[in-house]
C-alpha positions in Angstrom: 2.6 -12.1 -12.7 5.8 -11.9 -10.1 9.2 -12.6 -11.9 12.2 -13.6 -9.5 10.3 -13.5 -6.2 11.7 -16.6 -4.1 9.8 -19.2 -2.4 11.1 -18.1 0.8 10.1 -14.7 0.6 6.6 -15.3 -1.0 5.9 -17.6 2.3 7.3 -14.9 4.3 5.2 -12.5 3.1 1.9 -14.8 4.2 2.1 -13.6 7.6 4.6 -10.6 8.0 3.7 -7.0 6.8 6.9 -6.4 4.7 9.9 -8.6 3.6 12.8 -8.0 6.3 15.7 -6.8 4.2 16.3 -4.9 0.5 19.4 -4.7 -1.5 20.9 -1.6 -1.0 21.2 0.6 -4.1 23.2 3.7 -4.9 21.1 6.7 -4.5 20.4 8.4 -7.6 20.2 12.6 -7.7 16.8 13.9 -6.4 15.1 15.4 -9.4 15.0 19.3 -9.3 11.4 18.9 -10.5 8.5 19.7 -8.4 6.8 16.6 -7.1 4.0 15.5 -9.6 0.7 14.5 -8.1 0.0 12.6 -11.6 -3.3 11.3 -12.6 -4.5 8.2 -10.7 -6.9 6.2 -12.4 -10.3 7.4 -11.8 -12.2 5.4 -9.4 -15.1 4.4 -11.9 -12.7 3.3 -14.7 -11.9 -0.6 -15.7 -9.6 -0.6 -12.3 -8.7 -4.1 -11.9 -5.2 -4.0 -13.4 -5.0 0.0 -13.7 -5.4 -0.1 -9.7 -2.3 -2.3 -9.3 -0.1 -1.0 -12.0 -0.5 2.8 -11.6 1.7 4.6 -8.9 1.8 8.1 -8.3 4.7 10.0 -10.3 6.0 11.3 -7.1 7.0 8.2 -5.7 9.4 7.5 -8.7 10.8 11.0 -7.8 11.1 9.9 -4.1 12.6 6.6 -4.8 15.6 8.8 -6.2 16.2 9.7 -2.7 16.0 6.0 -1.2 18.9 4.0 0.0 17.1 1.0 -1.1 14.2 -0.1 -2.9 11.9 -2.9 -3.4 8.6 -3.8 -5.2 6.6 -6.6 -5.9 3.2 -7.9 -7.4 1.4 -10.9 -6.1 -1.5 -12.2 -8.6 -4.4 -14.0 -7.9 -3.4 -17.4 -8.3 -0.1 -16.4 -5.9 -2.6 -15.3 -3.3 -4.6 -18.6 -3.7 -1.6 -20.6 -3.1 -0.9 -18.5 0.1 -4.1 -18.9 1.5 -3.6 -22.3 1.7 -0.4 -22.0 3.9 -2.5 -20.3 6.4 -4.0 -22.5 9.3 -7.6 -23.2 9.8 -8.1 -20.9 12.5 -7.5 -17.9 10.0 -10.6 -18.6 8.2 -11.9 -15.1 7.7 -8.4 -14.2 6.7 -8.8 -16.8 3.9 -12.2 -15.4 2.9 -11.0 -11.8 2.6 -7.9 -13.4 0.4 -10.2 -15.1 -1.9 -11.8 -11.6 -2.8 -8.2 -10.0 -3.9 -7.7 -10.1 -7.4 -3.7 -8.6 -6.6 -1.4 -7.1 -4.4 1.3 -4.8 -5.0 3.9 -3.1 -3.0 6.5 -0.5 -3.2 8.9 -0.4 -0.2 11.3 2.6 0.3 14.1 2.6 3.0 16.2 5.8 3.9 19.4 6.3 5.5 18.5 8.9 7.9 15.6 10.0 9.7 13.2 12.6 7.7 15.2 11.8 4.3 12.0 11.2 2.4 10.7 14.8 0.8 7.8 15.8 2.5 6.5 17.8 -0.8 6.9 14.5 -2.6 5.0 12.7 0.0 1.9 15.2 0.3 2.3 14.8 -3.7 1.6 11.2 -3.8 -1.5 11.7 -1.0 -2.6 14.6 -3.2 -2.7 12.4 -6.1 -5.4 10.1 -5.0 -7.2 12.7 -3.9 -7.9 14.5 -7.0 -9.3 11.5 -8.5 -12.0 11.1 -5.9 -10.8 8.1 -4.0 -12.2 8.1 -0.7 -9.5 8.8 2.1 -11.1 6.8 5.5 -8.0 6.5 7.5 -5.7 9.3 8.4 -3.5 8.6 11.7 0.0 9.5 13.4 1.8 7.5 15.9 4.6 8.9 18.3 6.6 5.6 19.1 10.2 7.2 19.0 12.8 7.6 15.8 12.1 4.3 14.5 8.1 3.6 15.3 6.9 7.3 15.0 4.7 7.4 11.3 1.8 8.8 9.2 -0.8 6.4 7.9 -3.3 6.9 5.1 -5.9 4.5 3.7 -7.9 5.3 0.5 -10.9 3.3 -0.8 -11.3 2.9 -4.6 -15.0 3.1 -5.2 -17.1 1.8 -8.5 -20.4 3.2 -7.5 -21.3 1.7 -4.1 -18.8 -1.2 -4.5 -15.2 -1.2 -3.0 -13.3 -2.3 -5.7 -9.8 -1.8 -4.1 -7.7 -0.1 -1.5 -4.2 1.9 -1.0 -2.3 2.1 2.2 0.3 4.6 2.3 3.0 4.2 5.8 5.3 6.6 6.3 8.0 6.5 9.0 11.4 8.2 9.8 13.3 5.6 7.9 10.9 4.1 5.4 7.8 4.7 3.0 5.3 1.6 1.9 2.8 2.0 -0.4 0.6 -1.2 -0.7 -2.2 -1.5 -3.4 -5.1 -4.1 -3.1 -7.3 -4.7 -6.1 -10.5 -6.8 -5.6 -14.5 -6.8 -4.5 -13.6 -5.8 -1.1 -15.1 -4.4 1.9 -13.5 -2.2 5.1 -13.7 -5.2 7.3 -11.7 -7.4 4.3 -8.8 -4.7 4.8 -8.6 -5.2 8.5 -8.1 -9.0 7.9 -5.3 -8.7 5.1 -3.3 -6.2 7.8 0.2 -7.7 8.0 0.0 -10.2 5.2 1.4 -9.9 2.0 3.5 -6.7 2.5 0.4 -4.7 3.5 1.2 -2.6 6.6 -0.5 -3.2 10.0 -2.3 0.3 10.9 -5.2 1.3 13.2 -8.5 0.5 11.8 -10.7 2.2 14.2 -11.9 4.8 11.3 -12.1 1.9 8.7 -14.1 -0.5 10.7 -17.0 2.5 10.9 -16.7 3.1 7.4 -20.0 2.8 5.6 -18.7 3.6 2.2 -20.3 7.0 1.8 -19.0 10.6 2.2 -15.2 11.5 2.7 -13.2 10.9 5.5 -11.2 13.9 4.6 -8.3 15.0 2.2 
């Protein structure tokens, strides 16, 4: 369940990729500990709640460097209510939302470019790789100091079924980790881009995915 999420923020999440602002916080001192890749829930476990509740330990370590941080979770009932706000023209999006059990989003914002510890970001990626979650998208864009970034997408598989997905977007001034749980397809993920805090990303690789093999580490 989501606590403290205002109606305005909830409605805004229906059509935008992330909340437009975050409350500034005083940065804590970064941990001297090496980034921990952690133990992500295995892809064949009881993954509904596990996918949404678990975050890589390195994300917690990285949050100590952030000027502002924001996290929220939308459960199935809130997603269903949001789907009712969409126009009939978005029937494909509504069908995809109906397959989602929940969405969890973590957003970190940094005061200066490249302030995110690269080792910690790599540890986040490694945590999913170590547990065998399928890496289907890895792309880099060069759009200047604000819009440049790296995007990674993993699918959470239960046998041949896609049970969820993780989208990690790193830019010079922010990092967003969005996690979805449900009975999804790669096409559903493309429909969900830009909604509920899920970042927009290039889906060319994902659209061609057949849920077999590995797109790489």
